[in-house]
MDTraj code that builds the backbone (N, CA, C; nanometers):
import mdtraj as md
import numpy as np

residues = "UNK UNK UNK UNK UNK UNK UNK UNK UNK UNK UNK UNK UNK UNK UNK UNK UNK UNK UNK UNK UNK UNK UNK UNK UNK UNK UNK UNK UNK UNK UNK UNK UNK UNK UNK UNK UNK UNK UNK UNK UNK UNK UNK UNK UNK UNK UNK UNK UNK UNK UNK UNK UNK UNK UNK UNK UNK UNK UNK UNK UNK UNK UNK UNK UNK UNK UNK UNK UNK UNK UNK UNK UNK UNK UNK UNK UNK UNK UNK UNK UNK UNK UNK UNK".split()
xyz = np.array([
    [6.1995, 12.7728, 21.7328],
    [6.2799, 12.7500, 21.6140],
    [6.3242, 12.6038, 21.6059],
    [6.3575, 12.5467, 21.7245],
    [6.4025, 12.4071, 21.7247],
    [6.2917, 12.3103, 21.6812],
    [6.1679, 12.3300, 21.7278],
    [6.0634, 12.2369, 21.6822],
    [6.0395, 12.2477, 21.5324],
    [6.0541, 12.3674, 21.4775],
    [6.0357, 12.3862, 21.3340],
    [6.1435, 12.3104, 21.2558],
    [6.2699, 12.3208, 21.3003],
    [6.3789, 12.2496, 21.2327],
    [6.3625, 12.0984, 21.2449],
    [6.3133, 12.0534, 21.3590],
    [6.2896, 11.9104, 21.3780],
    [6.1809, 11.8620, 21.2835],
    [6.0748, 11.9411, 21.2671],
    [5.9657, 11.9043, 21.1774],
    [6.0128, 11.9010, 21.0317],
    [6.0905, 12.0016, 20.9920],
    [6.1412, 12.0077, 20.8539],
    [6.2337, 11.8897, 20.8260],
    [6.3230, 11.8586, 20.9188],
    [6.4148, 11.7467, 20.8949],
    [6.3395, 11.6142, 20.8926],
    [6.2323, 11.5998, 20.9743],
    [6.1521, 11.4785, 20.9728],
    [6.0806, 11.4633, 20.8391],
    [6.0285, 11.5721, 20.7861],
    [5.9597, 11.5684, 20.6564],
    [6.0594, 11.5352, 20.5453],
    [6.1772, 11.5967, 20.5524],
    [6.2764, 11.5700, 20.4478],
    [6.3246, 11.4251, 20.4503],
    [6.3275, 11.3635, 20.5660],
    [6.3690, 11.2242, 20.5752],
    [6.2557, 11.1304, 20.5355],
    [6.1317, 11.1649, 20.5685],
    [6.0170, 11.0767, 20.5462],
    [5.9689, 11.0774, 20.4019],
    [5.9815, 11.1890, 20.3317],
    [5.9282, 11.1985, 20.1951],
    [5.9943, 11.0986, 20.1011],
    [6.1252, 11.0823, 20.0975],
    [6.1824, 10.9826, 20.0070],
    [6.1412, 10.8394, 20.0429],
    [6.1109, 10.8130, 20.1701],
    [6.0691, 10.6788, 20.2092],
    [5.9307, 10.6463, 20.1539],
    [5.8478, 10.7482, 20.1287],
    [5.7131, 10.7255, 20.0757],
    [5.7093, 10.7146, 19.9240],
    [5.8195, 10.7356, 19.8594],
    [5.8224, 10.7328, 19.7130],
    [5.7978, 10.5907, 19.6633],
    [5.7339, 10.5806, 19.5499],
    [5.7053, 10.4516, 19.4889],
    [5.8326, 10.3978, 19.4232],
    [5.8603, 10.2696, 19.4369],
    [5.9778, 10.2137, 19.3690],
    [5.9546, 10.2121, 19.2182],
    [6.0637, 10.2221, 19.1430],
    [6.0537, 10.2188, 18.9977],
    [6.0095, 10.0799, 18.9529],
    [5.9226, 10.0736, 18.8496],
    [5.8824, 9.9415, 18.8000],
    [6.0033, 9.8739, 18.7340],
    [6.0118, 9.7443, 18.7450],
    [6.1273, 9.6763, 18.6846],
    [6.1263, 9.6923, 18.5329],
    [6.2418, 9.7192, 18.4765],
    [6.2528, 9.7361, 18.3320],
    [6.2752, 9.5992, 18.2694],
    [6.2119, 9.5738, 18.1572],
    [6.2306, 9.4430, 18.0930],
    [6.3741, 9.4317, 18.0390],
    [6.4315, 9.3142, 18.0529],
    [6.5683, 9.2909, 18.0056],
    [6.5713, 9.2717, 17.8549],
    [6.6898, 9.2643, 17.7996],
    [6.6998, 9.2440, 17.6553],
    [6.6503, 9.1044, 17.6184],
    [6.5883, 9.0980, 17.5060],
    [6.5348, 8.9700, 17.4595],
    [6.6489, 8.8849, 17.4052],
    [6.6394, 8.7570, 17.4317],
    [6.7420, 8.6669, 17.3774],
    [6.7103, 8.6390, 17.2311],
    [6.8111, 8.6420, 17.1450],
    [6.7848, 8.6183, 17.0029],
    [6.7513, 8.4711, 16.9792],
    [6.6799, 8.4491, 16.8730],
    [6.6423, 8.3124, 16.8366],
    [6.7669, 8.2370, 16.7923],
    [6.7752, 8.1060, 16.8192],
    [6.8928, 8.0300, 16.7781],
    [6.9063, 8.0261, 16.6263],
    [7.0298, 8.0257, 16.5789],
    [7.0586, 8.0230, 16.4361],
    [7.1028, 7.8820, 16.3994],
    [7.0418, 7.8264, 16.2990],
    [7.0770, 7.6918, 16.2540],
    [7.1662, 7.7051, 16.1316],
    [7.2874, 7.6466, 16.1412],
    [7.3823, 7.6529, 16.0302],
    [7.4020, 7.5118, 15.9755],
    [7.4016, 7.5008, 15.8450],
    [7.4213, 7.3707, 15.7820],
    [7.5509, 7.3736, 15.7033],
    [7.6316, 7.2689, 15.7197],
    [7.7596, 7.2581, 15.6499],
    [7.7568, 7.1371, 15.5585],
    [7.8254, 7.1533, 15.4447],
    [7.8404, 7.0387, 15.3557],
    [7.9386, 6.9403, 15.4173],
    [7.9184, 6.8110, 15.3967],
    [8.0135, 6.7144, 15.4525],
    [8.1529, 6.7296, 15.3922],
    [8.1620, 6.7857, 15.2727],
    [8.2929, 6.8046, 15.2102],
    [8.3745, 6.9107, 15.2836],
    [8.3081, 7.0096, 15.3374],
    [8.3779, 7.1198, 15.4027],
    [8.4164, 7.0904, 15.5468],
    [8.3642, 6.9821, 15.6024],
    [8.3940, 6.9495, 15.7415],
    [8.4949, 6.8354, 15.7433],
    [8.6202, 6.8695, 15.7729],
    [8.7217, 6.7656, 15.7919],
    [8.8020, 6.8040, 15.9157],
    [8.8714, 6.7106, 15.9712],
    [8.9393, 6.7351, 16.0980],
    [9.0771, 6.7931, 16.0846],
    [9.1141, 6.8486, 15.9716],
    [9.2491, 6.9020, 15.9541],
    [9.2441, 7.0537, 15.9499],
    [9.3575, 7.1135, 15.9744],
    [9.3679, 7.2585, 15.9640],
    [9.4495, 7.2925, 15.8412],
    [9.4204, 7.4051, 15.7846],
    [9.4941, 7.4478, 15.6666],
    [9.6214, 7.5167, 15.7098],
    [9.7279, 7.4929, 15.6353],
    [9.8546, 7.5587, 15.6652],
    [9.9183, 7.6011, 15.5331],
    [10.0049, 7.6994, 15.5358],
    [10.0676, 7.7443, 15.4115],
    [10.1685, 7.6408, 15.3619],
    [10.2029, 7.6531, 15.2337],
    [10.2974, 7.5592, 15.1734],
    [10.4410, 7.5882, 15.2123],
    [10.4708, 7.7079, 15.2574],
    [10.6074, 7.7412, 15.2954],
    [10.6070, 7.8139, 15.4303],
    [10.7222, 7.8179, 15.4903],
    [10.7350, 7.8787, 15.6220],
    [10.8073, 8.0117, 15.6064],
    [10.7547, 8.1146, 15.6670],
    [10.8162, 8.2464, 15.6622],
    [10.8681, 8.2769, 15.8022],
    [10.9974, 8.2979, 15.8125],
    [11.0550, 8.3357, 15.9406],
    [11.1361, 8.4623, 15.9218],
    [11.1249, 8.5481, 16.0176],
    [11.2028, 8.6700, 16.0163],
    [11.2752, 8.6793, 16.1491],
    [11.4038, 8.7026, 16.1427],
    [11.4817, 8.7115, 16.2649],
    [11.5646, 8.8387, 16.2617],
    [11.5781, 8.8991, 16.3759],
    [11.6586, 9.0194, 16.3889],
    [11.8011, 8.9773, 16.4217],
    [11.8951, 9.0203, 16.3407],
    [12.0344, 8.9847, 16.3640],
    [12.0928, 9.0838, 16.4636],
    [12.1427, 9.0313, 16.5749],
    [12.2000, 9.1183, 16.6769],
    [12.3448, 9.1473, 16.6438],
    [12.3811, 9.2719, 16.6587],
    [12.5202, 9.3101, 16.6379],
    [12.5997, 9.2770, 16.7629],
    [12.7222, 9.2328, 16.7432],
    [12.8090, 9.2085, 16.8567],
    [12.8718, 9.3406, 16.8979],
    [12.8433, 9.3831, 17.0176],
    [12.8938, 9.5100, 17.0675],
    [13.0186, 9.4847, 17.1513],
    [13.1097, 9.5790, 17.1523],
    [13.2281, 9.5599, 17.2362],
    [13.1900, 9.5625, 17.3844],
    [13.2676, 9.4951, 17.4638],
    [13.2406, 9.4872, 17.6063],
    [13.2614, 9.6243, 17.6711],
    [13.1784, 9.6563, 17.7676],
    [13.1915, 9.7822, 17.8392],
    [13.2882, 9.7697, 17.9568],
    [13.3286, 9.6487, 17.9884],
    [13.4209, 9.6258, 18.0992],
    [13.5620, 9.6150, 18.0419],
    [13.6507, 9.6996, 18.0910],
    [13.7897, 9.6964, 18.0451],
    [13.8806, 9.6631, 18.1625],
    [13.9848, 9.5874, 18.1349],
    [14.0810, 9.5530, 18.2382],
    [14.1775, 9.6701, 18.2521],
    [14.1963, 9.7172, 18.3749],
    [14.2887, 9.8283, 18.3979],
    [14.4311, 9.7742, 18.3996],
    [14.5178, 9.8465, 18.3352],
    [14.6566, 9.8006, 18.3267],
    [14.7489, 9.8767, 18.4200],
    [14.7136, 9.9969, 18.4622],
    [14.8031, 10.0713, 18.5509],
    [14.7300, 10.1128, 18.6782],
    [14.7833, 10.0703, 18.7900],
    [14.7295, 10.1061, 18.9190],
    [14.8313, 10.1880, 18.9985],
    [14.9356, 10.2321, 18.9350],
    [15.0452, 10.2962, 19.0052],
    [14.9990, 10.4219, 19.0798],
    [14.9198, 10.5094, 19.0154],
    [14.8785, 10.6350, 19.0798],
    [14.7929, 10.6052, 19.2038],
    [14.6966, 10.5147, 19.1931],
    [14.6118, 10.4811, 19.3066],
    [14.6918, 10.4114, 19.4165],
    [14.7870, 10.3294, 19.3776],
    [14.8709, 10.2582, 19.4743],
    [14.9547, 10.3554, 19.5535],
    [15.0107, 10.4554, 19.4866],
    [15.0920, 10.5544, 19.5561],
    [15.0057, 10.6397, 19.6504],
    [14.8838, 10.6734, 19.6084],
    [14.7961, 10.7519, 19.6955],
    [14.7586, 10.6734, 19.8202],
    [14.7287, 10.5471, 19.8061],
    [14.6917, 10.4687, 19.9233],
    [14.8113, 10.4464, 20.0145],
    [14.9332, 10.4396, 19.9578],
    [15.0522, 10.4244, 20.0398],
    [15.0819, 10.5535, 20.1179],
    [15.0540, 10.6671, 20.0560],
    [15.0766, 10.7943, 20.1233],
    [14.9800, 10.8150, 20.2393],
    [14.8589, 10.7595, 20.2291],
    [14.7600, 10.7743, 20.3343],
    [14.8012, 10.6961, 20.4599],
    [14.8780, 10.5920, 20.4422],
    [14.9210, 10.5115, 20.5577],
    [15.0236, 10.5879, 20.6306],
])
top = md.Topology()
chain = top.add_chain()
for i, resn in enumerate(residues, 1):
    res = top.add_residue(resn, chain, resSeq=i)
    for name in ("N", "CA", "C"):
        top.add_atom(name, md.element.get_by_symbol(name[0]), res)
traj = md.Trajectory(xyz[None], top)
């Protein structure tokens, strides 16, 4: 049984090694260059910009502070004095 398994595993390993490699596939063709002609009137070194400026800003609301100054510490003071 062992020689049979050895033969089968040898065949299974050797068969893919004998396979022919795939032929190389041709790559995509490069397109022909495109020649563009511009009128000299249309070629200037400036950029176009609008005649007016549009700005939009979000107005933030002033919110009240979340930090409040404590005015009475009497209860906490008495508790800490009692602990002593």
